[in-house]
N, C-alpha and C positions, 0 to 999 in steps of 0.2 A: 469658507465654503459652507453653503447651506442649500442643499439640493432636495427638491420635492420628487415625488414618484415620477411625475412627467419629465422633470429635468433629467433624472437618472435614465429613463427610457430613451431620451433624445441624445445621450452621450454616444460618441463614436464607439463602435462595437468593442474593439480591443481595449480602449481606455476604460469602458464600463466593466469589462471582464476583469482587468487588473485591479480596479478600484474595489469591486465587490469581493473578489477573491482575497484581498488583503485587509478588508475592513474588520474582520473578526480577530486580527492579531496573528501572532506567531502560531504556526501549525506544524505538526510533525511531518517529516518526509520519510515515507516508508516505501519499500519495494515489496510488491506482492508477487510471490512466485507460484505458478501453477503448472500443471502438465495435462495434456489430453490423453485420450485412450490409445493413441498411436505412439505415445512416448515423447512427443514434442513439447518442450518446455516453453514457458512464456514468463516474462518479467515486466512489470509496469509500476511506475511511480504513482503514489496516491498521497494526498495531503489530508484526506478526510477520515483516517482511521480514528475511531473513538472507543473508549471504554464504555460498556453498557451495563456491567454488573460484575460482581466478584463471586457470587454463589448462585448459579454456576458462573464460571469465568467467561464472560461474553464480550466480544468486540464486534464492531461493525464498520463498514465503510460504504461510501456512496459511489455507485457506478454511473457513468454517463449514459444518455439514451443509446439504445442498441439498434435502432432502426436505420440510422443514417450510414454508419460505418461499422464494420465488424468489431466486436469487443471480445478478443480472445480470452482475457482474464475471466470475464463473466461466463462465456461459453464453457471454459475449462472447469470452472467451479461447479456449474450445473452438471457437467458430465462426470466429474471425478469426486466431488464433494469435499475436497481438501485444498488448502492453500497455506502459504507461509507469509508472515509479515516480518520484514527485515529492516532494522534501522539503517539508514544510509550512512556509510562511513564518510568522514570528512574528506578522505583522499579520493572519493569516487562521486562527489556531488555532480560534476558535469556529466559523467557517464550515466548517473541515475536519471537525470532529466532527459537524456537522449532516449531512454526507454519509451518515452511518449511518442516517438516517431511512429508513423503508420507503416510498420514493416508488413510484408505479406505473411499470411497465417502459417506458412511453412518455414519461416525464419525465426530462430530463437533470439530474443533480446539478450539473453545471457551472453551468447557468443558475440553478437554484433556490438554490444555495449561494454564489453570488457569485464564481465562478472563470471564467477565460477559456480556452477551448480554443485550443491552438496546435499547428499541424502543421508539423513541421520535417523537411527533407530527404526528403519523400515517405514518411516513416514511417507505418505503417498503424494508428496509435493516437494519440489526442490527448494532448499534454503539457499541464501546467498552466502557463500563461504567467507567473503570479505566482511560481512556484517558481524559486529560484536554482539549485538542483542538481536535475538530472533525468536519467533514463536510459531508453532504449528497450530492450525485452526481447522476444525471440521465445520463445514457449512451446515446451518440449521434452518434458516428461514430468510426469505426476501420480502421486503415491504415496498410496494410501488409508491412512488411519490408522483401523483398525477399532475401536479402543478407544472413540473418541468420534465416529466417522463424519465426521471432517474429512479434508482432503486437503492434502498438501504439493505445491504447484504449483511446478515448476522451469522456469527459462528461462535463455537465454543472452543476455548484454548485447550489444546491437547498436550503440548510440550512447550517449555520455556527453556531457552538456552542463553546463558549469560555468564560472564566471568564471575568467579566467586567474590572478588572484591568490588563488584559493581552494585551489590545489594547490601544495604546496612542491616544492622541487627533488628530493626523494626520492619524490614521488608521493602523499604523505599529504594528505588534505583537512583544512583547518583548520576543524574542526567547531565551534570557539568563536568564529570570526570573525563580526563584525556583518554582513559581506557575505553570509555563508552563510544567515543567518536573515532576510534581507530588510529589515534595519533601515536600510540605506543606499540601498535601491532607490528 
């Protein structure tokens, strides 16, 4: 395969989407949990969560354009300033992908997709109880990406929740451990 820019643009839409989404290699699958001011939770899968720095501890993720369809995760973060990032447990991969369904804004993906809301240490956004690794984030900044009308949402990590044996003595998460993927839960 050897595709030029014009070749890529001429590909069938879904084929192009799948190709470009997979071209960068393996990406993380994370569930982002939010809640609005009326107390309605939202859960959505994102593969774009990235580390942006360790001092301060910053992470970011990319939101899709907000003008075509409602983006409850985006709206809730702007409204509440807090969100959680939860690793997808192996036992819930199919359920996690189902969170991308366009549910009405008054329907919680937690309930519809088989996840349990968990509130820890008074944090202002719901964690996924089934997730082994999870962290709470306070929204700090958004950067518009004008080329495709997306946004980089940036936040500072406030809490990290992980099993004691998931982190080695140098601070690395054992990302291949069965404990990490919920196989031993």
